[in-house]
Structures are given as structure tokens and as C-alpha cells.
C-alpha positions, 0 to 999 in steps of 0.5 A: 253268123250263117244265113239262117240266123241273119234271115231270122234277125232281119225278119224280126227287125222288119216285124218290129218296124211294122208293129212300130209304124202300125202303132204310130199310125193308128195313135189317137193324136195323129188323126187330125193330121192325117185327115188334113193330109187325106183332104189336101186333094179335094182343097186343091180342086176347090180353090182351082174351081173358084178361080175366074177363067 
């Protein structure tokens, strides 16, 4: 197996992996989970502001 073929195979593998991650990230069933994770920093700030000094 020469370097050109190996490079091509690795490129195709990473492209397929990239497409799989994009499909997983934009799949509708994950929306609620990602929104909750995105709001975590704001929830922590709100909890800290409610604590008495």
C-alpha cells in the first residue's frame, strides 16, 4: 500500500466520520438535549445570584 492510497483511504474515512457527526448533531431527537446543555452556564449564573451573601 503506497502513501497515495493510504492518504486517500484516510481522507474518505474522515469524511464519512464528519458526515456521520453532522447527521447525529442535526437529528431532531437531540434538539432538547443540546438546548439543555447550551443553557447550563446561564442556569449556574442564576443559581449563584440567588444565594444570600
